[in-house]
C-alpha positions, 0 to 999 in steps of 0.5 A: 497524527504523524507530523506531516503537512499536506498544506500545499496539496490542500491549497490545490483543492481550492483552485477555481475555474480556469486556474491550472492544477499541477500535480499527481494523478491521485491528487487530480482525482481528489480535486475532481471529486470536489468539482463534481459536487461529491457529498461524501467520501470514505475509504481505507488507506493503502498504496497507491491511494493513500495520498487521496486519503491523507490530503482529504484528512487535512482538508477538513475546513474546505470540506466543511465549507462545501458540506462534504462529509469525509470518513477514514473508514475502519475497513474497506467493507465499512467504506463500501457500506457508506455508499448506501447513502446513494441508494435512496437519495440523489447524493454523489458519494465516492469511496477508495481503497487498495485493490484487489485486497480491499475489494476482497474485503468490501465485496459483500457490501458491493454485491448488495449495492450493485444488486439494489442499484443507486440513485445518486452517483456512486464511484468506487476508486480502486488503486490497482496495486499490480505489477513490479511496485506491488505489495500484494498478490497479483490479481485483477479488480476486473473480475469484481466488476463482472461478478456484480455488474458494476461498470469499470473505467480505466482512463488514459494516464494523463490528468485531463483524462483522469479528471474526465473519468471522474466526471463520467463515472458519476454521470454514468452511475446516475444514468444507469442506477449502477455503481461505477469502479474507477481503476487507477494503477500505480503509474497512473496514481503517480503520473504528473501533469496539469489540467484546467480546474473548475470551481468546486461545487456543493452537493446538489442534495445534502446528507442533512436533507436526506436525514430530514426527509427520509425515503424508503423503497423496499424494492431497492433492498436485497431480499426476495422477491426484489432480489430476483427483480434486480437481476432482471433489471441489471440485464434488461435496463441497466446494461442497455442504458450503460451501452447507450450512454458510453456510445453516445458520450464517446467515452471510449476513444479512437486514434489514427484510424482512417479506415485503410490501415491493415492492423490496429490495436485495442487496449485498456485505457491505462495501457495507452502511455506504454503503447504510445512509447513503444510505437514511438520507439518503433518509429510508428508514432510521436510523443504527441500521440499521432500514430500510424497504427490505429488505436481504440482506447477502452476507457470503459473496460466493462461493459464493452460496446460490441458495435464500436469494436466490430467497426474498429476491427472490420477490414483489418488483417489483424488486431492486437489486444493490449491487456495487463494481467490474467485471465485475459477477460477482454481478449476473450470477450473481443474474440466472442464479439468478432465471432458473433459478428462474423468478422474475420479479423485475426485477434492477437493478445496473450501469446504475443504478450506474456500470460501474466505480469506487468506490461513494462516498457521492455515487454510492451516494445517486444510485443509491439515489434512481434505484432507488426513484424508478423502482420505489417512488416512494411510499416517498420522500414528502416528501424532506428536503433532502440536502446536495450539494457538486456545485452548489458545485463547479460554481460558476464562482468555485470552478472559477476556483480551478483557474487560480490554485491550482497543482497539487500532484502526489504527490512525494518526501518532503522530503530523500528520497535518491531525489530526487538520483538523478533529478536526476542522470538529468536532467543526463545526459539533457541531455548524452546525450538522453532514454533509454527508462526502465523504472520499477518499483513503489515511492517511486521511481515518483514520478519519472514526475511533475513535475519529473523526468518520467522513466519510461515503463512499470511492470509490477510489483514488481521487474519494472523490469529485466525490462520492458526486456528486449525492448530488448536490441538493437543501438542507439545508446542503452541502456535504463535500468531503475529498481528499489527494494531492496524490489522487488529482494528481492521479485522483481527478483534473479531476474526482473530481474538474473538474467534480464539476466545470463543473456540478456547484456543490455546495458542499465543497471539502477539499484537504489535502496537506501534501507535499508527497504521504505520505501513500505509503512511502513519495514519491514526487508528483507534489505539493511536496515542496522539490526540486527534480532534476529528477522531476518537483515539487512545482506545486500549487494545488490552481493554478491547481483548479483555472485553471479549473474554480474553484472560491471559493478557500481558502488555509490554509498553517498551518493545526495546526491553528485549529481555522482558519480551523474551521472558513474557513470550517464554511464559506464554509458550510454557504456562499451564493456563488454558485459553489464548495467551495475548501479548500486546507489545507497544512502542511508537513507530520510529519513522513516524516518531522521527517525523513527529519529534524532529520539528520539535527538537529543531524548534527547541534548539533554536529557542536555546533550550537544552536538548539531549540526543542519544547515540550509540557506538561500538568499542572496537577494542571490546568487540570480538567480531562474531557479528551475533549482534547483527544477526539478532538485530538486522538494523540498517545502521549496524555495519562492519569495519576493519581495524588496525588491530593485527590480532583481529582478522574479522571486521568489527561491528560499527554503527553509522550515522543513520542511528536514531538512538533506540538502543536495541543493539545494546539491549539485544547484546545484553539479553543474548549475553553477547559481548559488552561492546556497545556504549551510549553517548549523549549529544548535548545541544545548548549545554548548561554550565554544569554540562560544560563542567562535567564534560571537562572533568570527564575529558580530564579523567579519560585523558589521564587513563589513556595516558597511563595505558599508553605508558604501560604499553611502552613499559611492558611491551607484548 
């Protein structure tokens, strides 16, 4: 694994009853799972829930002591299927992933799980990756809960509420024999705070007990006629049981309602902090949550409790529904509920709020202001001035900065081994022309941006090769599909390579092997090179693709060899051999490599051992200033600087101190036959006597040549 330590976070999991837990929301969920007596946890890493997975992976001694099984699943579908342990047995289980992409992958298993129902509490923690910090398509998990009838919790973003939601989720699941989804957004995962911890609990019924006492109930298996009975059971038993439990245990909350207010606000629990902040800025609430506008907080957004909502709305002139994202499921449902109850309260929502998009502080404030001005303007009184950045941003002087400050698109890290792959592709493109390139999910997707501008589509994790399937037709060019090692093991081996072999596709598949699931935080995968005592690593991608019938397979163990990459890709695109052409390009993720080697290097230096670090530079006397090296590399450490040479009008290339010594810049320049201006310098720490002797000889020789050159310039001026 990458050398990261979660030792402090693991220690927090040991806190006993009465002690105070301090940290992030996602870590509070981790602690809450252990307090609830969870029997097993599984999941697939991805923002914003990766931290939960990382901490549990490092907490193996604690989990073993409690009898909790933890798995880093091969995919979200594998994680969801793990919950089958709670179908027949009274074992609490939890799974987690990034949503909605992960929920898409897991939906088959979830549909079967929700149909047959569960005996033990089944909690699905979905990291709702929505809004300005998101890295995926903008969708909502709410639809999945409705489709399969799984209850959806959306707690207020503070640690006590989040921990309570975990406890309520397990209890609600067991009371209704239904899996429960716990939705936590990016801000909720990273909100900081504290809560009073409880003792961790061993599972009331263990997985070992289940294995030793097997139970079989065919009425829980999704097969006709049982599946027809499941549908009736959902509607006639589980739904009423959920409504009763939510109502009885007051899972939803109401604040500031004395029965006399003219307006009110109904909201998803996750929107509470934003609502309170907006009301505070309008002078209608304080930071402690005391509010002059009544609030009804839906900590459970599915199912809705009709009579609670009607009771809150009745007698009010207007109610605002605060719902993030589209479609407006809750607003439509509330409108239906009020209409059936013959409640005349006016309902506002989308229209005052934007139809789609994250409800940021500015959006929330604008909507709250418009709602109160429209329906209860007297509440506003003499409003305090509210800070607003928009007039400043509209200033022509500020706008003019866009013309002089260069844009900085997202890109590869300094030294990333994927950068030379796309440099080689650009060189081949120069020779053979552009090709259709199907991209995939992962760091390599940055290739679609400058300076490479490579990639036409992306259809899902590990689906790059499958998304090029339709182009398996006779033509003068072949398609190229790019896929990472994480996507390969997640879905690509069968859906990508297997599909290409089976259908005798003639395209090129480029598998980027950087030894980790790098984009999600550097977790180990099947082909990771490191030894992992809890997981089976070092499984060859080349052996896997050959094992399912691929014949034209090439492995490049050093992606920084741009010339070899270029030649191999050219061969793949021009060979007469039929069938998929597969190139496995391998080099360790530089970010994780630096995490791994820096502690080792520091320790070696402290021990007095000889350590050599490579750095690269540009000879400004040789550099022509055409910057082709930058256009073909895009490395953040490559920049430009002006020289004192009056014959050079353009700035020359320069390498700053963020250089990690990967050598890609020089390799690209050599492969592309650019100027030979790059040089390598070895920095020697704890040098030996021989190192010092060589340094003196080299210094003397260089000094002699420099003095002779200077003398000639004086003797023969230009």
